[in-house]
Structure formats: structure tokens, C-alpha cells
Residue, then its C-alpha position, 0 to 999 in steps of 0.5 A: m763227867n762220865c755216866k754212872i750207868c754206861n760210862n759214856p760222857a754225860n753233859i751238864i743240862f741244868t743247875k738246881k738249888v738243892l735243899h734250898k742252898y747248894d747249887v748242884q749240876y745235873h748231867q745227862c748221858g747222851t747215850c743211855y739218857f741217864i741223869q745224875t747229879d754232881d757228887p751228892f755230898w749233901l745226902d747225910e743232911a737230906y736223910n735227917s728223916a728217912i721218909n721226906s715230908s713231901d712224900i704224901g703218896l706213900i700210903s697210896r703207892n703201897l695200896v696200888f703196888t700191893e694189888e698190882v704185884t699180887m696180881l703179877f705174882r699170881l698170873s706169872g705163877f710165883d710161888a707164895n711159899k718162896k721168900y721175897l724181899d722188899y729192899g728199901a722197905g721203909y716202915g714195912m707197910f708193903v711187906r706187911m700187906m704182901r704177907d696179909n695176901g699170903y706171900n712170904f716177904y721180908w724187910s730190908d732198909d738201911y735208913c728207916d725204922n721197921m714198924y710193921t714187920r719186925k719178925f721178918i727182917a732179911n738180914e736176921l735170916p741165916v746167911n745161906e737163906q738170904k736168897f729171894e725169888i724176887v726183890t722189890a724196890f719201890e721208889v729206891f732207884e732214884h735215890l742211889p748215888d751208885p746204881i750199878k753197885e746197888i743193882e749188883k748187890i741185889l742180884n747177889c740174892s735174886d735174879s729178879i728185881l721189880f721196882s718203881t721209879e718215874l722215867t724221863k720221856g727223852n732228853n728234852t732239857e726244858e721238860i726235865n728241868n721243870w719235872w717235879y720228880i727232880a725234887p731238889e727241895h729234899g735233895q734225896h733224888v740223885a739218879f733219873y732213868n729213861k727207858k733206854t737206861l733200863q734197856y741198857l741195864a737189862n743188856k748189861f746183866g743179861l735180863n729181860l725188861y718189862t716196863r709199864k708206867n712207873l713199874h719196871f721188872l728186870t728178870k731172868k724169867k720170861i713172862a707174857n707181856w700181856k700178863y704184865v700189862l694187865a697186872t699193872t692196871f690197878k683197877i683190873a688188879k683190884i678186881y682180880n684179887t677178889i678171887r681167892l688169894p693164897d692163905s694170908l700169913l696174918e694169923s700165923d705171924y701174930k702167933l710169933y708176936l704172942k710168943d714174946q709177950 
């Protein structure tokens, strides 16, 4: 099997019991360290529920990323009035919270119901307005059976992708075999990245890479690395965002909903 990222050989490193019943092999690329499963034939079954029940960190993750992304945007001078897209946005919690912080975010998700931002669906915009300053994609990349195709799709509407996914620290097979993020019990994680993988993607698409912990930024823009480090330090971001934010969109958004009553 060849690597789905760089097309170099990927070797079997272990087998897991996916969804407690399918023996699935995991393959790691010797060049960019990307890990992929066998062809994921089980995905329809794995997505009987778009949000798997073991994702108990969903609310905490949205709270943390709202603070960190808001600080990053503010420090780096991203205009609150430009359009932003949350890709694989789930229930729309992050979109709602970023709109509350004054940023003009839109929702997109092929699998999950939009509960909180039904007036701000990206594919309901006119086609010529479906361009975005930044696309965010939190806990999405590990779900992608064809990452290159999906990244190309995102880059058609933006030149910046800010995303979260956990990274392997190398190619230690035993350590990866015991890694909680493999998560074979729900079967939705089929792609696993290393910093070398992300650097390959940055080079392939002509983008700059900023990465810290589980938050990564591929962008044509150049920002000071110290700003990225500060913004991705939650305690600092939370304090920084007590300084005046852009005007919240909450009141104006609510008026849109009232028009339908």
C-alpha cells in the first residue's frame, strides 16, 4: 500500500479490532510517517451517529479553541468582518461562540445536524460568496479517508486552514499501538499525522506551517511564531480576550431569527 499523503510505501505496523469486530491493518509511511488504515469499508456503520458517544471532550474543546482562535485572529490582524468557515462543524457550537465574539463564521458539515447556527450555512451563500478568510476544521483530519482530496477542496475556498488533530511523536510502533487516539472502538479515526506529515503538506501546497500541541495552521500568510505560541496557550488567551473584543453578532443574529417568527 502506498501512502495517501506522499505516495511512498506504507508498511503494516499492527492490526486492530475496529468496531469490536473487523480486523483492520494500520500502515505507516516510512517517509512522512503518516498512518492510514486499510480501505475503511466500515465508515457508514461507524457514522450511525455523527458525534460518537466517547467524544466527551466536545464542549471543553469548543471552549478552549474559541479562546485560542479569537486571540490568534486578534494578534494576527484577521478582520472580524471577513467571512470564516468551520468545516465539519458538528452542531455549530464553535460557529455560534465565534459569532458571539464578533467573527463572521459560517457552518458546514455533511454528517451532523446544525443546531445552533441555522442562519449561517456556508452552502446557502451565493456561489461567488463562498470564499473565506480562514477555514477551521477541528477534530476532522483524522476522519478523512482521502486527506489530499479534502485539503484541495478546502483550499478552493480559502488559502488558510486552521485545524486540530493529535500528532504521533515518531514511528515507535509499540507507542502508537497503545495510543488512545487510534480509537478502534468507534472506527471513525482512519488517518493519523506526524509533524513530518504536516510539513510535507505545507511544502506540497506552498503554505506556511505553524503548529503547537494539537492545533495546526497551514496558511499562505506569514505570522510571527511568538504570536502563535501565545495564542495557543489557553490561560493567556482567556485573559487576553477580556480586553475588548470585536462587537458581538449575537443581537443582530437574533433579529434574523425573529423575522421568521
